[in-house]
C-alpha positions in Angstrom: 0.0 0.0 0.0 1.6 3.3 -1.1 1.6 6.4 1.1 -1.0 8.3 -0.9 -3.5 5.4 -0.8 -2.8 5.0 3.0 -3.6 8.7 3.5 -6.8 8.3 1.5 -7.9 5.3 3.6 -7.1 6.9 6.9 -8.9 10.0 5.8 -12.0 7.9 5.0 -11.7 6.2 8.4 -11.7 9.5 10.2 -14.4 11.2 8.1 -16.8 8.2 8.0 -16.2 7.5 11.7 -16.9 11.1 12.6 -20.1 11.2 10.4 -21.3 8.0 12.0 -20.6 9.3 15.6 -22.5 12.5 15.0 -25.3 11.4 12.6 -26.0 7.7 12.0 -24.7 6.2 15.2 -24.4 2.7 13.8 -22.0 0.0 15.0 -18.6 1.5 14.1 -17.2 -1.3 12.0 -20.4 -1.8 10.1 -20.7 1.9 9.4 -17.2 2.0 7.9 -17.9 -0.9 5.5 -21.4 0.4 4.6 -20.3 4.0 3.9 -17.2 2.8 2.1 -19.4 0.8 -0.3 -21.3 4.0 -1.1 -18.0 5.9 -1.6 -16.7 3.1 -3.9 -20.0 3.1 -5.8 -19.8 6.9 -6.2 -16.3 6.7 -7.5 -17.3 4.0 -10.0 -20.2 6.2 -11.2 -17.9 9.2 -11.5 -15.3 7.2 -13.4 -17.9 5.9 -15.8 -19.1 9.4 -16.6 -15.7 11.1 -16.7 -13.5 8.4 -18.1 -9.8 9.0 -17.7 -10.1 11.4 -14.8 -8.5 11.2 -11.4 -11.6 9.4 -10.2 -11.0 6.6 -12.6 -7.4 6.4 -11.4 -8.5 6.2 -7.8 -11.0 3.5 -8.7 -8.3 1.5 -10.3 -6.1 1.9 -7.2 -8.9 0.8 -4.9 -9.4 -2.3 -7.0 -5.7 -3.1 -6.7 -5.8 -3.0 -2.9 -4.2 -6.3 -1.9 -6.4 -7.4 1.1 -4.7 -10.8 0.9 -1.2 -9.3 1.4 -2.5 -6.8 4.0 -3.9 -9.6 6.2 -1.9 -12.7 5.6 1.4 -11.0 5.1 0.8 -8.1 7.4 -1.5 -7.4 10.3 -3.5 -10.6 10.8 -1.3 -11.9 13.6 -1.6 -8.6 15.6 -5.3 -8.5 15.1 -5.7 -12.1 16.3 -3.4 -11.5 19.3 -5.4 -8.4 20.3 -8.7 -10.3 20.0 -7.4 -13.3 22.1 -5.1 -11.7 24.7 -8.0 -10.8 27.0 -9.6 -14.3 26.8 -9.1 -16.6 29.8 -7.6 -20.1 29.6 -10.1 -21.2 32.2 -13.0 -20.4 29.9 -11.5 -22.6 27.2 -11.2 -25.5 29.7 -14.8 -25.1 30.7 -16.1 -25.1 27.1 -13.4 -27.1 25.3 -15.8 -29.7 23.9 -18.2 -27.1 22.5 -15.5 -24.9 21.0 -13.8 -28.0 19.4 -17.0 -29.3 17.8 -17.9 -25.9 16.4 -14.4 -25.1 15.1 -13.8 -28.5 13.5 -17.0 -30.5 12.9 -19.2 -27.5 12.1 -16.6 -26.0 9.7 -16.1 -29.3 7.9 -19.8 -29.8 7.5 -20.4 -26.2 6.5 -17.9 -26.4 3.7 -19.5 -29.6 2.4 -23.1 -28.4 2.6 -22.2 -25.1 0.9 -20.2 -26.7 -1.8 -23.0 -29.2 -2.6 -25.6 -26.4 -2.7 -23.6 -24.1 -4.9 -22.7 -27.0 -7.2 -26.4 -27.7 -7.7 -27.0 -24.0 -8.5 -24.1 -24.0 -11.0 -25.7 -27.0 -12.8 -29.1 -25.2 -13.0 -27.5 -22.0 -14.3 -25.1 -23.9 -16.6 -22.0 -22.3 -15.1 -19.7 -25.3 -15.6 -18.2 -25.3 -12.1 -16.8 -28.6 -11.0 -17.7 -30.1 -7.6 -14.1 -29.6 -6.2 -14.2 -25.9 -7.2 -17.5 -25.5 -5.4 -16.2 -27.3 -2.3 -13.1 -25.0 -2.4 -15.6 -22.1 -2.4 -17.3 -23.7 0.6 -14.0 -23.9 2.5 -13.5 -20.2 1.8 -17.0 -19.3 3.2 -17.3 -21.9 6.0 -15.0 -20.4 8.7 -16.5 -17.6 10.6 -14.4 -14.5 10.9 -12.6 -13.8 14.2 -12.1 -10.1 13.5 -15.8 -9.6 12.9 -16.7 -11.7 15.9 -14.5 -9.9 18.3 -15.1 -6.4 17.0 -18.8 -6.5 16.2 -20.6 -9.2 18.1 -18.9 -8.4 21.4 -20.8 -5.1 21.4 -24.3 -6.5 21.4 -24.5 -7.8 25.0 -24.8 -11.5 24.2 -24.7 -13.9 27.1 -21.2 -14.5 28.3 -20.9 -18.2 27.4 -22.6 -17.9 24.0 -20.4 -14.9 23.2 -17.4 -16.9 24.2 -18.4 -19.8 21.9 -18.9 -17.5 18.9 -15.5 -16.0 19.5 -13.8 -19.3 20.3 -15.2 -20.9 17.2 -14.1 -18.1 15.0 -10.6 -18.0 16.5 -9.9 -21.7 16.0 -11.7 -22.7 12.8 -9.3 -20.9 10.5 -6.8 -23.8 10.5 -9.6 -26.2 9.5 -10.7 -23.8 6.7 -7.2 -23.5 5.4 -6.6 -27.2 5.5 -9.9 -27.8 3.5 -8.9 -25.0 1.1 -5.5 -26.5 0.4 -7.1 -30.0 -0.1 -9.9 -28.9 -2.5 -7.8 -26.4 -4.4 -5.2 -29.1 -5.0 -8.0 -31.4 -6.4 -9.6 -28.5 -8.4 -6.3 -27.6 -10.1 -5.2 -31.3 -10.5 -2.1 -30.8 -8.4 -0.8 -33.2 -5.8 -2.3 -32.6 -2.4 -1.9 -34.2 1.1 -4.9 -35.6 2.8 -7.1 -33.2 4.8 -6.4 -34.7 8.2 -2.6 -34.7 7.6 -2.7 -31.0 6.6 -5.0 -30.2 9.5 -2.8 -32.0 12.1 0.3 -30.3 10.7 -1.3 -26.9 10.7 -2.7 -27.1 14.2 -0.2 -29.1 16.2 2.7 -27.3 14.7 1.0 -23.9 15.3 0.3 -24.8 19.0 3.9 -25.9 19.6 5.4 -22.9 17.9 3.0 -20.4 19.5 3.6 -21.9 23.0 7.4 -22.0 22.6 7.7 -18.4 21.3 5.4 -17.1 24.0 7.2 -18.8 26.9 10.6 -17.6 25.7 9.5 -14.0 25.1 7.6 -13.9 28.4 10.8 -14.6 30.3 11.9 -11.2 29.1 8.5 -9.6 29.7 8.4 -10.8 33.3 11.6 -9.2 34.4 11.6 -5.9 32.4 10.6 -2.8 34.3 9.9 -0.8 31.1 6.2 -0.8 30.0 7.3 0.2 26.5 9.7 -2.7 26.3 7.0 -5.0 27.6 4.8 -4.0 24.7 7.6 -4.5 22.2 8.2 -8.0 23.6 4.5 -8.9 23.1 4.8 -7.7 19.5 7.9 -9.9 19.1 6.2 -12.9 20.6 3.2 -12.9 18.2 5.1 -11.8 15.1 7.8 -14.5 15.7 5.1 -17.2 16.2 3.4 -16.2 12.9 6.6 -15.9 10.9 7.9 -19.3 12.0 4.6 -21.0 11.3 4.4 -19.4 7.8 7.9 -20.6 7.0 7.1 -24.1 8.3 3.7 -24.5 6.7 1.8 -24.3 10.0 -1.3 -22.1 10.8 0.0 -18.7 11.7 -3.5 -17.7 12.6 -3.8 -20.4 15.3 -0.3 -19.7 16.6 -1.3 -16.1 17.1 -4.4 -17.1 19.0 -2.4 -19.5 21.2 0.2 -16.8 21.8 -2.5 -14.3 22.9 -4.3 -16.7 25.2 -1.1 -18.0 26.8 0.4 -14.5 27.1 -2.8 -13.5 29.0 -2.6 -16.5 31.3 1.1 -15.9 32.0 0.5 -12.2 32.7 -2.2 -12.9 35.2 -0.2 -15.5 37.1 3.4 -14.4 36.9 3.6 -10.8 35.8 4.9 -8.1 38.1 3.2 -5.3 36.2 2.0 -2.3 38.1 -1.7 -1.4 37.5 -0.7 1.6 35.3 1.6 -0.6 33.2 -1.1 -3.2 32.7 -3.6 -0.5 31.6 -1.0 0.9 29.1 -0.4 -2.6 27.7 -4.2 -3.2 27.2 -4.8 0.2 25.8 -2.0 -0.2 23.2 -3.4 -3.5 21.9 -7.0 -2.1 21.9 -5.9 0.9 19.9 -3.8 -1.1 17.4 -6.7 -3.6 16.9 -9.1 -0.7 16.3 -6.8 0.9 13.8 -6.3 -2.3 11.7 -10.0 -3.2 12.0 -10.9 0.3 10.7 -8.5 0.1 7.7 -9.7 -3.4 6.9 -13.4 -2.5 6.8 -12.8 0.5 4.7 -10.7 -1.6 2.3 -13.5 -4.2 2.1 -16.1 -1.5 1.4 -14.0 0.1 -1.3 -13.3 -3.2 -3.0 -17.0 -4.2 -2.9 -17.4 -3.1 -6.5 -15.6 -6.2 -7.5 -18.9 -8.0 -7.2 -19.9 -6.3 -10.4 -17.4 -8.4 -12.3 -19.4 -11.6 -11.5 -21.7 -13.0 -14.1 -25.4 -13.0 -13.2 -24.4 -10.8 -10.3 -27.9 -10.5 -8.7 -29.0 -14.1 -8.9 -25.6 -15.5 -7.9 -25.3 -13.1 -5.0 -28.7 -14.2 -3.7 -27.8 -17.9 -4.2 -24.5 -17.4 -2.4 -26.2 -15.7 0.5 -29.0 -18.3 0.8 -26.6 -21.2 0.4 -24.4 -19.8 3.2 -27.4 -19.5 5.6 -28.7 -23.0 4.8 -25.2 -24.6 5.1 -24.6 -22.8 8.4 -27.9 -23.8 9.8 -27.5 -27.5 8.8 -23.9 -27.8 10.0 -24.9 -26.2 13.3 -27.9 -28.5 13.7 -25.8 -31.6 13.4 -22.9 -30.2 15.5 -25.3 -29.3 18.3 -26.2 -32.9 18.7 -22.7 -33.9 19.7 -21.3 -30.8 21.4 -22.8 -31.7 24.8 -24.6 -29.2 27.1 -25.7 -25.9 25.4 -24.8 -23.0 27.6 -27.0 -20.2 29.1 -30.1 -22.3 29.1 -30.7 -22.4 25.3 -32.5 -25.2 23.6 -30.9 -26.6 20.5 -33.2 -24.8 18.0 -32.7 -21.3 19.4 -29.0 -22.0 19.9 -28.7 -22.9 16.2 -30.8 -19.9 15.1 -28.6 -17.5 17.1 -25.3 -18.9 15.9 -26.5 -19.1 12.3 -27.3 -15.4 12.3 -24.2 -14.6 14.3 -21.9 -16.4 11.8 -20.2 -13.3 10.3 -17.6 -13.5 7.5 -14.9 -10.9 6.9 -11.5 -10.2 5.5 -10.1 -13.7 5.9 -12.7 -15.1 3.5 -11.9 -12.3 1.0 -8.2 -13.0 1.3 -8.6 -16.7 0.5 -10.9 -15.9 -2.4 -8.4 -13.5 -3.9 -5.7 -16.1 -3.6 -7.5 -18.3 -6.2 -6.8 -15.8 -9.0 -3.9 -17.7 -10.4 -5.5 -21.1 -9.9 -8.8 -20.5 -11.8 -10.0 -19.1 -15.1 -11.2 -15.5 -14.9 -14.9 -16.4 -15.2 -14.7 -18.8 -12.3 -12.5 -16.5 -10.2 -15.0 -13.6 -10.6 -17.9 -15.9 -9.5 -16.0 -16.9 -6.4 -14.7 -13.4 -5.5 -18.1 -11.9 -6.2 -20.0 -14.5 -4.2 -17.6 -14.0 -1.3 -18.0 -10.3 -1.3 -21.8 -10.7 -1.4 -21.7 -13.0 1.7 -19.2 -10.8 3.5 -21.4 -7.7 2.9 -24.6 -9.5 3.9 -23.3 -11.1 7.1 -21.4 -8.0 8.2 -23.9 -5.3 7.4 -27.3 -7.0 7.3 -26.8 -9.7 9.9 -24.5 -7.4 12.0 -27.1 -4.6 12.1 -30.0 -7.0 13.0 -28.1 -9.2 15.4 -29.4 -7.4 18.5 -33.1 -7.6 17.4 -32.6 -11.2 16.4 -31.1 -12.0 19.8 -34.0 -10.2 21.6 -36.5 -12.1 19.6 -34.9 -15.5 20.2 -34.4 -14.6 23.9 -38.1 -13.6 24.1 -39.2 -16.9 22.6 -36.9 -18.7 25.1 -38.4 -16.9 28.0 -42.0 -17.7 26.9 -41.2 -21.4 26.8 -39.8 -21.2 30.3 -42.9 -19.5 31.7 -45.3 -22.1 30.2 
């Protein structure tokens, strides 16, 4: 990202954030994406009317924003660390079975259901998409987004245990999604590919070991330093080192970052000699950094939304992609809920499935994976996948995000009525 584009994006973050604070008062991240879509659309309209102007140049630049590079080769590890460094290890122990089933079983089933549904739609529309390509699309869509879950859903006052499950699922299902993506993309492009379970075990076990080792080593420095600034630098080293080693070794850098955040939090609470002021400085730094990267990402997503117009049959395929996502999510949760044990906060299975179906937001990670298929697939197929992904990300982030609170109140009201009967 060049300096001028960075200035433009930061300016949009500030102006759109200020407008939302004073006028619309929507959830911050949702407002950034929604208004950025309008800005991108206005630039597109201007460019079509005044071809060859600066507006057209700006549109071209926004379309060249490399979200894949920004996330996977840039800030993802820091965003995941910031989202997980306040989560307690004891909470994971208490709900280990539920989080595991949601992160592994539900993601696997979701990719399969979505792939099958979209393959059926492609046959009806004569799109000539193979089943492996549709399953690869399913692996892109199936994992819920940890950034959206921690930055958006945490603000709606969901019950503590349900909120933890949504965040825990989104933080750990990336490794499963990536393993599925590698498997299906290898089949779709007729290249050699390891089995899913081998890839998954390598991704996850390697990530846990690397994340734990890097965190313990770095925490030895953190524990004995008296400088709050140096302490922050050490935490940056711990997560970036974990991510870099995992990327070099073929492990899941995302899961290593989550392990690093949770373990760092546990070690801080037990062994740290931080003064209260130093602890507040540490937490404030990571909250600010997380908010900055989140803001930039949501503006980038909004500006890039016009890519959806490159998709054939854009309206019908967008609707099919959105509907298939909701159906696949509902079906995978319904099956997973049967084996996950006790459902927390007094929810029955149907209301639990409804709540997590509507709370399954997608975000930048799905877009980054979709963009990475550009060199694998023909342009026509690529535009279908990137367009469908953007449609789902926009719908889940904006529509589901905006209506999550009313949906929760309605489900909760139905639950309370059953209890009083």
